[in-house]
TORPAMI-175751 format. One record per residue (C-alpha): residue number from 1; x, y, z. Coordinates in steps of 0.1 Angstrom, whole numbers. Layout:
BEGIN
<pt num="NUM" px="X" py="Y" pz="Z"/>
...
REM end
This chain:
BEGIN
<pt num="1" px="-230" py="-298" pz="-5"/>
<pt num="2" px="-212" py="-320" pz="20"/>
<pt num="3" px="-177" py="-309" pz="31"/>
<pt num="4" px="-161" py="-340" pz="17"/>
<pt num="5" px="-174" py="-331" pz="-18"/>
<pt num="6" px="-162" py="-296" pz="-17"/>
<pt num="7" px="-130" py="-282" pz="-33"/>
<pt num="8" px="-106" py="-275" pz="-5"/>
<pt num="9" px="-86" py="-243" pz="-5"/>
<pt num="10" px="-58" py="-232" pz="18"/>
<pt num="11" px="-51" py="-195" pz="21"/>
<pt num="12" px="-17" py="-186" pz="35"/>
<pt num="13" px="-18" py="-152" pz="51"/>
<pt num="14" px="-47" py="-131" pz="65"/>
<pt num="15" px="-39" py="-96" pz="52"/>
<pt num="16" px="-63" py="-78" pz="28"/>
<pt num="17" px="-55" py="-100" pz="-2"/>
<pt num="18" px="-58" py="-133" pz="18"/>
<pt num="19" px="-91" py="-123" pz="35"/>
<pt num="20" px="-107" py="-111" pz="3"/>
<pt num="21" px="-97" py="-143" pz="-15"/>
<pt num="22" px="-111" py="-164" pz="14"/>
<pt num="23" px="-142" py="-143" pz="16"/>
<pt num="24" px="-151" py="-147" pz="-21"/>
<pt num="25" px="-144" py="-184" pz="-23"/>
<pt num="26" px="-162" py="-191" pz="10"/>
<pt num="27" px="-193" py="-173" pz="-2"/>
<pt num="28" px="-194" py="-190" pz="-36"/>
<pt num="29" px="-231" py="-190" pz="-46"/>
<pt num="30" px="-229" py="-227" pz="-53"/>
<pt num="31" px="-211" py="-236" pz="-21"/>
<pt num="32" px="-183" py="-254" pz="-39"/>
<pt num="33" px="-153" py="-244" pz="-17"/>
<pt num="34" px="-141" py="-252" pz="18"/>
<pt num="35" px="-115" py="-226" pz="28"/>
<pt num="36" px="-90" py="-226" pz="56"/>
<pt num="37" px="-67" py="-197" pz="64"/>
<pt num="38" px="-32" py="-203" pz="78"/>
<pt num="39" px="-19" py="-173" pz="98"/>
<pt num="40" px="15" py="-173" pz="116"/>
<pt num="41" px="4" py="-148" pz="142"/>
<pt num="42" px="-21" py="-153" pz="170"/>
<pt num="43" px="-45" py="-128" pz="152"/>
<pt num="44" px="-55" py="-118" pz="118"/>
<pt num="45" px="-28" py="-97" pz="102"/>
<pt num="46" px="-48" py="-71" pz="83"/>
<pt num="47" px="-53" py="-51" pz="115"/>
<pt num="48" px="-26" py="-66" pz="136"/>
<pt num="49" px="-2" py="-37" pz="134"/>
<pt num="50" px="-29" py="-11" pz="144"/>
<pt num="51" px="-30" py="5" pz="178"/>
<pt num="52" px="-58" py="16" pz="202"/>
<pt num="53" px="-52" py="51" pz="217"/>
<pt num="54" px="-70" py="55" pz="250"/>
<pt num="55" px="-94" py="85" pz="251"/>
<pt num="56" px="-83" py="116" pz="270"/>
<pt num="57" px="-117" py="132" pz="267"/>
<pt num="58" px="-137" py="130" pz="299"/>
<pt num="59" px="-169" py="133" pz="280"/>
<pt num="60" px="-160" py="106" pz="255"/>
<pt num="61" px="-144" py="74" pz="269"/>
<pt num="62" px="-143" py="56" pz="236"/>
<pt num="63" px="-108" py="46" pz="225"/>
<pt num="64" px="-94" py="56" pz="191"/>
<pt num="65" px="-82" py="29" pz="168"/>
<pt num="66" px="-53" py="40" pz="146"/>
<pt num="67" px="-47" py="21" pz="114"/>
<pt num="68" px="-10" py="11" pz="109"/>
<pt num="69" px="-1" py="17" pz="82"/>
<pt num="70" px="-26" py="45" pz="73"/>
<pt num="71" px="-50" py="32" pz="46"/>
<pt num="72" px="-64" py="63" pz="30"/>
<pt num="73" px="-79" py="56" pz="-5"/>
<pt num="74" px="-94" py="75" pz="-34"/>
<pt num="75" px="-120" py="70" pz="-62"/>
<pt num="76" px="-96" py="72" pz="-92"/>
<pt num="77" px="-70" py="46" pz="-82"/>
<pt num="78" px="-87" py="24" pz="-56"/>
<pt num="79" px="-117" py="16" pz="-78"/>
<pt num="80" px="-123" py="-20" pz="-68"/>
<pt num="81" px="-114" py="-13" pz="-31"/>
<pt num="82" px="-141" py="14" pz="-29"/>
<pt num="83" px="-167" py="-8" pz="-46"/>
<pt num="84" px="-159" py="-36" pz="-22"/>
<pt num="85" px="-163" py="-13" pz="8"/>
<pt num="86" px="-197" py="-1" pz="-6"/>
<pt num="87" px="-208" py="-37" pz="-10"/>
<pt num="88" px="-197" py="-47" pz="25"/>
<pt num="89" px="-213" py="-16" pz="40"/>
<pt num="90" px="-181" py="-2" pz="54"/>
<pt num="91" px="-185" py="34" pz="64"/>
<pt num="92" px="-159" py="59" pz="52"/>
<pt num="93" px="-155" py="97" pz="52"/>
<pt num="94" px="-138" py="123" pz="31"/>
<pt num="95" px="-104" py="130" pz="47"/>
<pt num="96" px="-85" py="161" pz="39"/>
<pt num="97" px="-48" py="164" pz="47"/>
<pt num="98" px="-23" py="191" pz="52"/>
<pt num="99" px="13" py="181" pz="46"/>
<pt num="100" px="42" py="201" pz="61"/>
<pt num="101" px="74" py="195" pz="42"/>
<pt num="102" px="106" py="200" pz="61"/>
<pt num="103" px="143" py="190" pz="60"/>
<pt num="104" px="162" py="168" pz="84"/>
<pt num="105" px="200" py="171" pz="88"/>
<pt num="106" px="217" py="139" pz="97"/>
<pt num="107" px="248" py="159" pz="106"/>
<pt num="108" px="233" py="178" pz="136"/>
<pt num="109" px="201" py="157" pz="139"/>
<pt num="110" px="179" py="187" pz="135"/>
<pt num="111" px="146" py="193" pz="118"/>
<pt num="112" px="142" py="227" pz="102"/>
<pt num="113" px="110" py="246" pz="100"/>
<pt num="114" px="87" py="236" pz="71"/>
<pt num="115" px="95" py="252" pz="38"/>
<pt num="116" px="61" py="243" pz="24"/>
<pt num="117" px="26" py="235" pz="37"/>
<pt num="118" px="7" py="215" pz="11"/>
<pt num="119" px="-30" py="207" pz="11"/>
<pt num="120" px="-42" py="174" pz="-5"/>
<pt num="121" px="-60" py="179" pz="-38"/>
<pt num="122" px="-53" py="216" pz="-33"/>
<pt num="123" px="-84" py="219" pz="-10"/>
<pt num="124" px="-69" py="251" pz="6"/>
<pt num="125" px="-60" py="279" pz="-18"/>
<pt num="126" px="-38" py="298" pz="-16"/>
<pt num="127" px="-14" py="275" pz="2"/>
<pt num="128" px="-6" py="282" pz="38"/>
<pt num="129" px="23" py="305" pz="43"/>
<pt num="130" px="51" py="289" pz="62"/>
<pt num="131" px="65" py="306" pz="93"/>
<pt num="132" px="95" py="329" pz="85"/>
<pt num="133" px="85" py="334" pz="49"/>
<pt num="134" px="79" py="370" pz="37"/>
<pt num="135" px="50" py="376" pz="13"/>
<pt num="136" px="73" py="382" pz="-17"/>
<pt num="137" px="92" py="350" pz="-10"/>
<pt num="138" px="60" py="331" pz="-5"/>
<pt num="139" px="45" py="344" pz="-38"/>
<pt num="140" px="77" py="335" pz="-57"/>
<pt num="141" px="76" py="300" pz="-42"/>
<pt num="142" px="39" py="295" pz="-51"/>
<pt num="143" px="45" py="307" pz="-87"/>
<pt num="144" px="75" py="284" pz="-91"/>
<pt num="145" px="56" py="254" pz="-77"/>
<pt num="146" px="25" py="261" pz="-97"/>
<pt num="147" px="46" py="262" pz="-129"/>
<pt num="148" px="64" py="229" pz="-120"/>
<pt num="149" px="33" py="212" pz="-109"/>
<pt num="150" px="14" py="223" pz="-141"/>
<pt num="151" px="42" py="210" pz="-163"/>
<pt num="152" px="44" py="177" pz="-145"/>
<pt num="153" px="6" py="172" pz="-147"/>
<pt num="154" px="5" py="180" pz="-184"/>
<pt num="155" px="34" py="156" pz="-190"/>
<pt num="156" px="16" py="128" pz="-171"/>
<pt num="157" px="-14" py="131" pz="-194"/>
<pt num="158" px="5" py="138" pz="-227"/>
<pt num="159" px="40" py="123" pz="-225"/>
<pt num="160" px="38" py="86" pz="-222"/>
<pt num="161" px="65" py="67" pz="-204"/>
<pt num="162" px="86" py="44" pz="-226"/>
<pt num="163" px="77" py="7" pz="-222"/>
<pt num="164" px="100" py="-23" pz="-225"/>
<pt num="165" px="110" py="-34" pz="-260"/>
<pt num="166" px="133" py="-61" pz="-274"/>
<pt num="167" px="162" py="-37" pz="-273"/>
<pt num="168" px="154" py="-14" pz="-243"/>
<pt num="169" px="143" py="-19" pz="-207"/>
<pt num="170" px="113" py="0" pz="-194"/>
<pt num="171" px="118" py="36" pz="-186"/>
<pt num="172" px="123" py="44" pz="-149"/>
<pt num="173" px="108" py="73" pz="-131"/>
<pt num="174" px="143" py="89" pz="-129"/>
<pt num="175" px="148" py="88" pz="-166"/>
<pt num="176" px="112" py="100" pz="-173"/>
<pt num="177" px="116" py="130" pz="-150"/>
<pt num="178" px="149" py="139" pz="-168"/>
<pt num="179" px="133" py="134" pz="-202"/>
<pt num="180" px="105" py="159" pz="-195"/>
<pt num="181" px="130" py="183" pz="-180"/>
<pt num="182" px="113" py="187" pz="-147"/>
<pt num="183" px="135" py="210" pz="-125"/>
<pt num="184" px="155" py="187" pz="-101"/>
<pt num="185" px="150" py="211" pz="-72"/>
<pt num="186" px="112" py="205" pz="-75"/>
<pt num="187" px="117" py="168" pz="-78"/>
<pt num="188" px="141" py="166" pz="-48"/>
<pt num="189" px="123" py="189" pz="-24"/>
<pt num="190" px="86" py="185" pz="-34"/>
<pt num="191" px="77" py="156" pz="-56"/>
<pt num="192" px="99" py="128" pz="-40"/>
<pt num="193" px="89" py="136" pz="-4"/>
<pt num="194" px="52" py="135" pz="-12"/>
<pt num="195" px="55" py="103" pz="-33"/>
<pt num="196" px="78" py="87" pz="-8"/>
<pt num="197" px="52" py="92" pz="19"/>
<pt num="198" px="30" py="69" pz="-1"/>
<pt num="199" px="55" py="43" pz="-12"/>
<pt num="200" px="75" py="43" pz="21"/>
<pt num="201" px="109" py="37" pz="4"/>
<pt num="202" px="141" py="56" pz="-3"/>
<pt num="203" px="142" py="83" pz="-29"/>
<pt num="204" px="167" py="62" pz="-50"/>
<pt num="205" px="143" py="32" pz="-49"/>
<pt num="206" px="114" py="54" pz="-59"/>
<pt num="207" px="133" py="68" pz="-88"/>
<pt num="208" px="140" py="33" pz="-99"/>
<pt num="209" px="102" py="25" pz="-101"/>
<pt num="210" px="88" py="20" pz="-136"/>
<pt num="211" px="78" py="54" pz="-148"/>
<pt num="212" px="44" py="41" pz="-160"/>
<pt num="213" px="35" py="31" pz="-124"/>
<pt num="214" px="41" py="66" pz="-110"/>
<pt num="215" px="25" py="84" pz="-140"/>
<pt num="216" px="-6" py="62" pz="-139"/>
<pt num="217" px="-9" py="68" pz="-101"/>
<pt num="218" px="-6" py="106" pz="-106"/>
<pt num="219" px="-32" py="106" pz="-133"/>
<pt num="220" px="-57" py="85" pz="-115"/>
<pt num="221" px="-54" py="104" pz="-82"/>
<pt num="222" px="-54" py="139" pz="-98"/>
<pt num="223" px="-79" py="161" pz="-79"/>
<pt num="224" px="-95" py="130" pz="-64"/>
<pt num="225" px="-108" py="132" pz="-28"/>
<pt num="226" px="-93" py="110" pz="-2"/>
<pt num="227" px="-113" py="87" pz="21"/>
<pt num="228" px="-106" py="69" pz="54"/>
<pt num="229" px="-127" py="41" pz="70"/>
<pt num="230" px="-146" py="56" pz="99"/>
<pt num="231" px="-140" py="26" pz="123"/>
<pt num="232" px="-106" py="18" pz="109"/>
<pt num="233" px="-96" py="-13" pz="90"/>
<pt num="234" px="-106" py="-35" pz="119"/>
<pt num="235" px="-142" py="-31" pz="106"/>
<pt num="236" px="-131" py="-43" pz="72"/>
<pt num="237" px="-113" py="-73" pz="88"/>
<pt num="238" px="-143" py="-82" pz="109"/>
<pt num="239" px="-167" py="-82" pz="79"/>
<pt num="240" px="-143" py="-102" pz="56"/>
<pt num="241" px="-134" py="-128" pz="82"/>
<pt num="242" px="-169" py="-136" pz="95"/>
<pt num="243" px="-175" py="-173" pz="94"/>
<pt num="244" px="-140" py="-181" pz="80"/>
<pt num="245" px="-120" py="-210" pz="95"/>
<pt num="246" px="-86" py="-197" pz="106"/>
<pt num="247" px="-56" py="-216" pz="119"/>
<pt num="248" px="-36" py="-192" pz="141"/>
<pt num="249" px="0" py="-197" pz="150"/>
<pt num="250" px="2" py="-219" pz="119"/>
<pt num="251" px="34" py="-211" pz="99"/>
<pt num="252" px="36" py="-225" pz="64"/>
<pt num="253" px="70" py="-240" pz="56"/>
<pt num="254" px="65" py="-256" pz="22"/>
<pt num="255" px="41" py="-257" pz="-7"/>
<pt num="256" px="45" py="-285" pz="-33"/>
<pt num="257" px="23" py="-298" pz="-61"/>
<pt num="258" px="17" py="-335" pz="-57"/>
<pt num="259" px="-3" py="-349" pz="-86"/>
<pt num="260" px="-37" py="-332" pz="-87"/>
<pt num="261" px="-33" py="-318" pz="-51"/>
<pt num="262" px="-11" py="-293" pz="-33"/>
<pt num="263" px="9" py="-304" pz="-3"/>
<pt num="264" px="11" py="-278" pz="25"/>
<pt num="265" px="36" py="-283" pz="53"/>
<pt num="266" px="32" py="-261" pz="83"/>
<pt num="267" px="41" py="-259" pz="120"/>
<pt num="268" px="18" py="-252" pz="149"/>
<pt num="269" px="23" py="-231" pz="181"/>
<pt num="270" px="44" py="-260" pz="196"/>
<pt num="271" px="66" py="-261" pz="164"/>
<pt num="272" px="52" py="-295" pz="155"/>
<pt num="273" px="52" py="-301" pz="118"/>
<pt num="274" px="20" py="-310" pz="100"/>
<pt num="275" px="13" py="-320" pz="64"/>
<pt num="276" px="-21" py="-312" pz="48"/>
<pt num="277" px="-34" py="-317" pz="12"/>
<pt num="278" px="-56" py="-292" pz="-6"/>
<pt num="279" px="-71" py="-289" pz="-41"/>
<pt num="280" px="-58" py="-253" pz="-43"/>
<pt num="281" px="-34" py="-232" pz="-22"/>
<pt num="282" px="-35" py="-194" pz="-23"/>
<pt num="283" px="-3" py="-176" pz="-11"/>
<pt num="284" px="-11" py="-141" pz="2"/>
<pt num="285" px="24" py="-134" pz="14"/>
<pt num="286" px="53" py="-112" pz="2"/>
<pt num="287" px="76" py="-123" pz="-26"/>
<pt num="288" px="105" py="-134" pz="-3"/>
<pt num="289" px="81" py="-156" pz="16"/>
<pt num="290" px="67" py="-171" pz="-17"/>
<pt num="291" px="103" py="-179" pz="-27"/>
<pt num="292" px="110" py="-197" pz="5"/>
<pt num="293" px="78" py="-218" pz="3"/>
<pt num="294" px="75" py="-226" pz="-33"/>
<pt num="295" px="105" py="-240" pz="-52"/>
<pt num="296" px="93" py="-231" pz="-88"/>
<pt num="297" px="94" py="-194" pz="-79"/>
<pt num="298" px="125" py="-194" pz="-57"/>
<pt num="299" px="148" py="-177" pz="-83"/>
<pt num="300" px="121" py="-154" pz="-98"/>
<pt num="301" px="111" py="-140" pz="-64"/>
<pt num="302" px="147" py="-129" pz="-57"/>
<pt num="303" px="143" py="-103" pz="-85"/>
<pt num="304" px="115" py="-86" pz="-66"/>
<pt num="305" px="129" py="-62" pz="-39"/>
<pt num="306" px="114" py="-65" pz="-4"/>
<pt num="307" px="123" py="-41" pz="24"/>
<pt num="308" px="114" py="-39" pz="61"/>
<pt num="309" px="105" py="-8" pz="79"/>
<pt num="310" px="89" py="3" pz="111"/>
<pt num="311" px="59" py="24" pz="122"/>
<pt num="312" px="63" py="39" pz="157"/>
<pt num="313" px="34" py="53" pz="179"/>
<pt num="314" px="47" py="78" pz="204"/>
<pt num="315" px="42" py="112" pz="219"/>
<pt num="316" px="76" py="128" pz="213"/>
<pt num="317" px="65" py="161" pz="198"/>
<pt num="318" px="101" py="173" pz="197"/>
<pt num="319" px="106" py="149" pz="168"/>
<pt num="320" px="85" py="170" pz="144"/>
<pt num="321" px="94" py="203" pz="129"/>
<pt num="322" px="78" py="234" pz="145"/>
<pt num="323" px="51" py="249" pz="124"/>
<pt num="324" px="26" py="256" pz="152"/>
<pt num="325" px="16" py="292" pz="143"/>
<pt num="326" px="9" py="285" pz="107"/>
<pt num="327" px="-12" py="255" pz="115"/>
<pt num="328" px="-30" py="272" pz="144"/>
<pt num="329" px="-41" py="299" pz="121"/>
<pt num="330" px="-52" py="273" pz="95"/>
<pt num="331" px="-71" py="253" pz="121"/>
<pt num="332" px="-89" py="283" pz="135"/>
<pt num="333" px="-102" py="292" pz="100"/>
<pt num="334" px="-110" py="255" pz="93"/>
<pt num="335" px="-131" py="252" pz="125"/>
<pt num="336" px="-152" py="282" pz="114"/>
<pt num="337" px="-159" py="264" pz="81"/>
<pt num="338" px="-164" py="230" pz="99"/>
<pt num="339" px="-136" py="218" pz="76"/>
<pt num="340" px="-111" py="198" pz="96"/>
<pt num="341" px="-80" py="184" pz="79"/>
<pt num="342" px="-55" py="159" pz="93"/>
<pt num="343" px="-19" py="172" pz="97"/>
<pt num="344" px="9" py="151" pz="82"/>
<pt num="345" px="45" py="160" pz="89"/>
<pt num="346" px="69" py="150" pz="62"/>
<pt num="347" px="106" py="153" pz="67"/>
<pt num="348" px="134" py="143" pz="43"/>
<pt num="349" px="171" py="139" pz="45"/>
<pt num="350" px="193" py="136" pz="14"/>
<pt num="351" px="180" py="101" pz="6"/>
<pt num="352" px="148" py="92" pz="25"/>
<pt num="353" px="115" py="106" pz="38"/>
<pt num="354" px="95" py="99" pz="70"/>
<pt num="355" px="59" py="107" pz="74"/>
<pt num="356" px="43" py="115" pz="107"/>
<pt num="357" px="5" py="117" pz="111"/>
<pt num="358" px="-9" py="134" pz="141"/>
<pt num="359" px="-38" py="117" pz="159"/>
<pt num="360" px="-51" py="137" pz="189"/>
<pt num="361" px="-21" py="139" pz="213"/>
<pt num="362" px="-3" py="110" pz="196"/>
<pt num="363" px="21" py="108" pz="167"/>
<pt num="364" px="26" py="79" pz="143"/>
<pt num="365" px="59" py="79" pz="125"/>
<pt num="366" px="63" py="57" pz="94"/>
<pt num="367" px="98" py="45" pz="84"/>
<pt num="368" px="115" py="70" pz="108"/>
<pt num="369" px="148" py="86" pz="97"/>
<pt num="370" px="152" py="108" pz="128"/>
<pt num="371" px="156" py="99" pz="165"/>
<pt num="372" px="125" py="94" pz="187"/>
<pt num="373" px="128" py="95" pz="225"/>
<pt num="374" px="125" py="58" pz="235"/>
<pt num="375" px="107" py="68" pz="268"/>
<pt num="376" px="79" py="82" pz="248"/>
<pt num="377" px="73" py="53" pz="225"/>
<pt num="378" px="41" py="33" pz="232"/>
<pt num="379" px="39" py="9" pz="202"/>
<pt num="380" px="61" py="-4" pz="174"/>
<pt num="381" px="50" py="-23" pz="143"/>
<pt num="382" px="72" py="-39" pz="117"/>
<pt num="383" px="61" py="-33" pz="82"/>
<pt num="384" px="69" py="-50" pz="48"/>
<pt num="385" px="72" py="-30" pz="16"/>
<pt num="386" px="75" py="-46" pz="-18"/>
<pt num="387" px="92" py="-24" pz="-43"/>
<pt num="388" px="89" py="-21" pz="-81"/>
<pt num="389" px="116" py="-21" pz="-107"/>
<pt num="390" px="114" py="-27" pz="-145"/>
<pt num="391" px="128" py="-62" pz="-140"/>
<pt num="392" px="104" py="-71" pz="-111"/>
<pt num="393" px="75" py="-57" pz="-132"/>
<pt num="394" px="85" py="-80" pz="-160"/>
<pt num="395" px="85" py="-110" pz="-137"/>
<pt num="396" px="52" py="-101" pz="-121"/>
<pt num="397" px="35" py="-95" pz="-155"/>
<pt num="398" px="48" py="-128" pz="-168"/>
<pt num="399" px="32" py="-146" pz="-139"/>
<pt num="400" px="-1" py="-129" pz="-143"/>
<pt num="401" px="-6" py="-127" pz="-181"/>
<pt num="402" px="-23" py="-153" pz="-203"/>
<pt num="403" px="7" py="-160" pz="-226"/>
<pt num="404" px="30" py="-183" pz="-207"/>
<pt num="405" px="50" py="-197" pz="-236"/>
<pt num="406" px="76" py="-170" pz="-240"/>
<pt num="407" px="106" py="-167" pz="-216"/>
<pt num="408" px="113" py="-134" pz="-199"/>
<pt num="409" px="145" py="-115" pz="-202"/>
<pt num="410" px="153" py="-124" pz="-166"/>
<pt num="411" px="146" py="-161" pz="-170"/>
<pt num="412" px="159" py="-185" pz="-196"/>
<pt num="413" px="129" py="-208" pz="-193"/>
<pt num="414" px="92" py="-199" pz="-195"/>
<pt num="415" px="82" py="-188" pz="-160"/>
<pt num="416" px="56" py="-204" pz="-138"/>
<pt num="417" px="22" py="-188" pz="-142"/>
<pt num="418" px="-5" py="-180" pz="-117"/>
<pt num="419" px="-28" py="-210" pz="-111"/>
<pt num="420" px="-4" py="-236" pz="-125"/>
<pt num="421" px="-6" py="-268" pz="-105"/>
<pt num="422" px="-35" py="-251" pz="-85"/>
<pt num="423" px="-12" py="-227" pz="-67"/>
<pt num="424" px="-21" py="-190" pz="-67"/>
<pt num="425" px="-5" py="-157" pz="-57"/>
<pt num="426" px="-24" py="-127" pz="-44"/>
<pt num="427" px="-12" py="-95" pz="-28"/>
<pt num="428" px="-6" py="-58" pz="-33"/>
<pt num="429" px="23" py="-66" pz="-56"/>
<pt num="430" px="4" py="-91" pz="-77"/>
<pt num="431" px="-7" py="-68" pz="-104"/>
<pt num="432" px="7" py="-43" pz="-129"/>
<pt num="433" px="6" py="-11" pz="-108"/>
<pt num="434" px="18" py="7" pz="-76"/>
<pt num="435" px="21" py="-17" pz="-47"/>
<pt num="436" px="-10" py="-5" pz="-28"/>
<pt num="437" px="-43" py="-20" pz="-15"/>
<pt num="438" px="-59" py="-20" pz="-49"/>
<pt num="439" px="-35" py="-47" pz="-60"/>
<pt num="440" px="-48" py="-69" pz="-31"/>
<pt num="441" px="-84" py="-66" pz="-43"/>
<pt num="442" px="-77" py="-71" pz="-80"/>
<pt num="443" px="-55" py="-101" pz="-74"/>
<pt num="444" px="-80" py="-117" pz="-51"/>
<pt num="445" px="-108" py="-111" pz="-77"/>
<pt num="446" px="-87" py="-127" pz="-104"/>
<pt num="447" px="-84" py="-159" pz="-83"/>
<pt num="448" px="-121" py="-160" pz="-76"/>
<pt num="449" px="-131" py="-155" pz="-113"/>
<pt num="450" px="-105" py="-180" pz="-124"/>
<pt num="451" px="-122" py="-206" pz="-101"/>
<pt num="452" px="-157" py="-197" pz="-114"/>
<pt num="453" px="-167" py="-176" pz="-84"/>
<pt num="454" px="-188" py="-145" pz="-90"/>
<pt num="455" px="-174" py="-112" pz="-75"/>
<pt num="456" px="-205" py="-95" pz="-61"/>
<pt num="457" px="-192" py="-59" pz="-63"/>
<pt num="458" px="-181" py="-60" pz="-100"/>
<pt num="459" px="-199" py="-33" pz="-120"/>
<pt num="460" px="-182" py="-41" pz="-154"/>
<pt num="461" px="-165" py="-74" pz="-164"/>
<pt num="462" px="-132" py="-56" pz="-171"/>
<pt num="463" px="-128" py="-47" pz="-135"/>
<pt num="464" px="-121" py="-83" pz="-126"/>
<pt num="465" px="-87" py="-80" pz="-141"/>
<pt num="466" px="-77" py="-46" pz="-129"/>
<pt num="467" px="-75" py="-11" pz="-144"/>
<pt num="468" px="-76" py="-8" pz="-182"/>
<pt num="469" px="-45" py="8" pz="-196"/>
<pt num="470" px="-49" py="41" pz="-213"/>
REM end
């Protein structure tokens, strides 16, 4: 099919959602689509925040690529992501983690020794005894945590969160945890730090999430192994972007529907404005950017919270809590079993949590809350995080559901829906679930199937629209 007869598609953004959308449309079996990616940076954004750590091993000169942010995944929640990796031939390995939980005081800027060492999916039983804990204190702590964790797990599978109704807003995680009477000490010191390390937001923001999001995530990841890509997300980026046309340093400034086409206004590296026309435009950008580009969603996107944070690569080991003896003993035993686990240091103050993963002699701190010696920082990356609230969930679900005739509680008029006027949204926030990579894949698959393109890794038709609700 000649290019002039093909359906033209512009994809704004080259993160996971943008690249998967472009990949699927570009590889349409009937060759109907001509795709262009518009990226504001000078490189693809999926791997742009990552960092290469030079090798310190004289016998192995290969550098180590560190994904920023870390993109571990599992089988229970990241169903479509894993199937896509298998289809693309992306290599991944089972990754075990050990999380040290400690407290940080903003008063004296001090990190205290860990009060608990937790192994992912409980791969190490009994738990590692923290330094300074006597056996009786340790046994009492384990007994208490086992009871709390058992009760929380049972509730996730048995006690359904309350959904929105005509008279009531959807139940938040805070309300749900109070309703199931989970001890607040357990919530504050154990549950929130672990969940905040995944959601990278404040405890208050996390407690404001729809309870159903957190409960579904807990159920789907229960006792599931974790995986990481062997060569890092750069391999995924390379496979998805092969043969794609990309306009670098091209910043979109406006998206408008003009008749049967979509007008895209953008600036190049010299800040010269250009206007291009496409049959479809796919916006793979955060909600605040969508609102600035596309007038029909300007007000609606203000309801969806977006925060900015930072990931810092450094070698300031004084910034992590001291738990060396406990972990040295654990590492020695693990080496005998050929069972290595990556160490994550999780520290919390009264309102937030930072996570630090250790890669060789380098530390990567995500959304830091404690000081880091600036002389020991080697790389910084700015990260975007889209949050969930009952109101933002309502807006997102209205955009991506089939019934577009009823107005939402937030909007007086029926809201714009995905695909209207040939404009589409994709991203980790563009589905009904936790804002993680799986949302990128599901939303990209939805665009492809809506445009008649077959998704090659789909095993069952229902997977094209995301996870079925229980």
